[in-house]
C-alpha positions in Angstrom: 0.0 0.0 0.0 1.4 3.4 -1.0 1.5 6.2 1.5 -0.4 9.4 0.5 0.9 12.7 1.6 -1.7 14.9 3.0 -1.5 18.5 1.8 -3.1 21.6 3.2 -3.7 25.2 2.4 0.0 26.0 3.2 1.1 23.9 0.2 -0.9 25.8 -2.4 1.6 27.7 -4.7 0.8 31.4 -5.3 2.4 34.2 -7.3 2.7 36.4 -4.2 5.9 38.3 -3.9 7.1 37.5 -7.4 6.2 40.9 -8.9 8.1 43.9 -7.8 6.2 46.8 -6.3 7.2 49.2 -9.2 5.6 46.9 -11.8 2.2 47.4 -10.2 0.9 50.8 -11.5 -1.4 51.6 -8.6 1.3 51.1 -6.0 3.7 53.3 -8.0 1.1 56.1 -8.1 0.4 55.6 -4.4 4.1 56.1 -3.6 4.2 59.2 -5.8 1.2 60.7 -4.1 2.6 60.0 -0.6 5.9 61.6 -1.6 4.1 64.7 -2.9 2.1 65.0 0.3 5.2 64.7 2.4 7.0 67.3 0.2 4.0 69.7 0.6 3.9 69.1 4.4 7.7 69.7 4.7 7.4 72.9 2.7 4.7 74.2 5.1 7.0 73.3 8.1 9.9 75.1 6.5 7.8 78.3 5.8 6.5 78.2 9.4 10.0 77.8 10.8 11.3 80.7 8.7 8.5 82.9 9.8 9.2 82.2 13.4 12.9 83.0 12.8 12.1 86.2 11.1 9.8 87.2 14.1 12.6 86.4 16.5 15.1 88.5 14.5 12.7 91.4 14.4 12.3 91.2 18.2 16.1 91.2 18.6 16.2 94.4 16.5 13.3 96.0 18.6 15.1 95.1 21.8 18.3 96.8 20.6 16.4 99.9 19.6 14.7 100.1 23.0 18.0 99.4 24.8 19.8 102.3 22.9 16.9 104.6 23.7 17.1 103.9 27.4 20.9 104.3 27.4 20.6 107.6 25.5 17.9 108.8 28.0 20.1 107.9 31.0 23.2 109.6 29.5 21.2 112.7 28.8 20.3 112.9 32.5 24.0 112.6 33.4 24.0 109.0 34.6 27.1 107.2 33.5 26.8 103.8 31.9 28.0 101.0 34.0 28.7 97.3 33.2 26.4 94.9 35.0 28.2 93.1 37.9 27.8 89.7 36.3 29.8 90.7 33.2 32.9 91.9 35.0 36.0 90.2 34.0 37.1 87.6 36.5 40.8 87.1 37.3 42.3 84.5 35.0 42.6 81.1 36.6 46.0 79.5 36.8 46.7 77.3 33.8 47.2 73.6 34.5 50.8 72.8 34.1 50.7 69.0 34.7 49.3 66.4 32.5 48.6 64.0 35.4 45.3 62.8 36.8 42.3 65.1 37.3 42.6 67.2 40.4 39.9 69.3 42.1 41.1 72.6 43.6 39.2 74.1 46.5 
C-alpha cells in the first residue's frame, strides 16, 4: 500500500511576492502621491519655521532699539553707563601645568 501525503492550504503555490512593487501601477502612483504629500507638508513646516525665525530676528532688533533709547535717556540725565556686575571680568585662573590625573582645587 502506498502512503499518501496529506497536503493543506499551506502547500498551495501562489504568485505572491514574485512581482516587484514598481511593476504594479497603482502602487507606484500611491508612492508618488505619498511623496508629494510629504513634500508639501515639509514645505509648510519650512515656511512656518522661517516665519518664526524672522519674528525672533525682528524682536532682537526691537530690543536693541529700546536698549539704545534707554541708554541715551540715561546719558542725557548725566547718569554714567556701568557694566552689569555679572559681566565683570574675573581674574584669570592659573593654567594647568601638569598632565597628570584630574585634580579638584578648593
